[in-house]
C-alpha positions as CSV (number, residue, x, y, z in Angstrom):
1,M,80.0,-42.1,-58.4
2,A,81.2,-41.5,-55.1
3,K,84.5,-40.1,-55.7
4,L,85.5,-36.9,-57.2
5,I,89.1,-35.9,-58.6
6,A,89.9,-32.4,-59.1
7,I,92.9,-30.3,-60.1
8,A,93.3,-27.3,-57.8
9,S,96.2,-25.4,-59.8
10,F,96.0,-21.7,-61.1
11,G,93.1,-19.8,-62.8
12,K,91.3,-16.9,-61.9
13,G,88.0,-18.4,-59.7
14,T,88.9,-21.8,-60.4
15,W,89.3,-22.7,-56.8
16,T,86.0,-21.6,-55.9
17,Q,83.9,-24.0,-58.6
18,I,85.9,-26.7,-57.0
19,I,85.0,-25.7,-53.5
20,K,81.4,-25.5,-54.6
21,L,81.3,-28.8,-56.3
22,C,83.0,-30.7,-53.1
23,N,80.1,-29.4,-51.2
24,A,77.4,-29.9,-53.8
25,N,77.4,-34.0,-53.4
26,D,77.9,-36.2,-50.9
27,W,81.3,-37.6,-52.0
28,E,82.7,-40.6,-50.2
29,K,86.1,-39.2,-51.0
30,I,87.8,-36.4,-53.0
31,F,91.3,-36.5,-54.4
32,I,92.3,-32.8,-55.0
33,I,95.6,-32.7,-57.5
34,T,97.7,-29.7,-56.3
35,D,101.3,-28.0,-55.7
36,E,102.6,-27.2,-52.5
37,F,100.8,-24.0,-52.1
38,G,97.6,-25.7,-52.4
39,M,98.6,-28.0,-49.9
40,K,98.8,-25.2,-47.6
41,K,96.1,-23.1,-48.7
42,F,93.1,-25.2,-50.1
43,P,90.1,-25.4,-47.7
44,K,90.5,-28.8,-46.0
45,K,87.7,-31.3,-45.0
46,E,87.7,-34.5,-43.8
47,N,86.9,-36.4,-46.8
48,I,89.7,-34.7,-49.0
49,E,92.9,-36.3,-49.7
50,F,95.4,-34.0,-51.6
51,I,98.0,-35.4,-53.8
52,E,100.9,-33.2,-54.4
53,V,102.5,-32.7,-57.8
54,N,105.0,-30.1,-58.9
55,F,103.1,-28.6,-62.0
56,N,106.6,-27.4,-63.2
57,D,107.7,-31.5,-64.1
58,N,107.3,-33.0,-67.1
59,L,104.3,-34.5,-68.5
60,Q,105.3,-38.3,-67.3
61,A,106.6,-37.5,-63.9
62,I,103.3,-35.9,-63.2
63,K,101.2,-38.6,-64.6
64,N,103.2,-41.2,-62.9
65,K,102.8,-39.4,-59.5
66,I,99.1,-39.3,-59.8
67,F,98.9,-43.1,-60.9
68,E,100.8,-44.3,-58.0
69,E,99.0,-42.0,-55.7
70,L,95.6,-43.3,-56.7
71,K,96.4,-47.1,-58.0
72,E,95.6,-48.6,-54.4
73,K,92.7,-45.9,-53.7
74,I,90.5,-46.2,-56.1
75,N,88.5,-49.1,-57.5
76,D,85.3,-47.8,-58.5
77,L,85.0,-48.1,-62.6
78,D,83.3,-44.5,-62.4
79,V,84.5,-41.5,-60.6
80,G,83.8,-37.8,-60.7
81,L,86.4,-35.7,-62.8
82,N,86.7,-31.8,-62.7
83,L,89.3,-30.2,-65.1
84,F,88.2,-26.9,-64.6
85,S,91.4,-25.4,-63.1
86,G,95.0,-25.8,-64.5
87,D,96.5,-26.3,-68.0
88,G,96.6,-28.9,-70.8
89,K,99.5,-30.5,-69.5
90,T,98.1,-31.2,-66.2
91,H,94.8,-32.1,-67.8
92,M,96.8,-34.7,-70.0
93,A,98.5,-36.0,-67.0
94,V,95.3,-36.8,-65.3
95,L,93.4,-38.2,-68.0
96,S,96.4,-40.4,-68.6
97,A,96.7,-41.7,-65.6
98,L,92.7,-42.2,-65.1
99,L,92.8,-44.1,-68.3
100,N,95.9,-46.4,-67.1
101,L,94.0,-47.3,-64.1
102,G,91.1,-48.3,-66.1
103,L,88.7,-45.9,-64.8
104,G,85.6,-44.3,-66.4
105,I,85.0,-40.7,-65.8
106,R,82.1,-38.4,-65.8
107,L,83.3,-34.7,-66.0
108,V,81.4,-32.9,-63.4
109,Y,81.1,-29.2,-62.7
110,F,79.4,-26.8,-60.6
111,E,76.8,-23.8,-62.5
112,D,73.8,-22.5,-61.6
113,D,73.8,-23.4,-57.9
114,E,74.2,-27.4,-58.7
115,M,76.3,-30.1,-59.7
116,K,76.2,-30.8,-63.3
117,E,77.4,-33.5,-66.0
118,L,79.0,-32.8,-68.7
119,S,77.5,-35.5,-71.3
120,P,79.4,-36.5,-74.5
121,F,76.2,-37.4,-75.9
122,E,74.6,-34.1,-76.1
């Protein structure tokens, strides 16, 4: 799991969660899905690549943008995914794009000063 995909949208304190998660692991590449505001304000790191979307676009347009941006950049079968920030529409678009790419995902988050994984089997 060398790549992380996260949404940096809205929600009080959600960017702090993502920033800590970005620093909690030695990610090969981090893809941050955000809007124009996030492109300007989210802290930049060498291994972060931004995918700019308009959160006001319709669900299909957001999904298509994410799919197009990621299709040549991720060939892993397993990526970390954080959905802590954002709304249901954006979450659906991201999940649809990742499933369309054939990726397996691990839901990851930061809590108690460490990266954790939300297991579907517990």
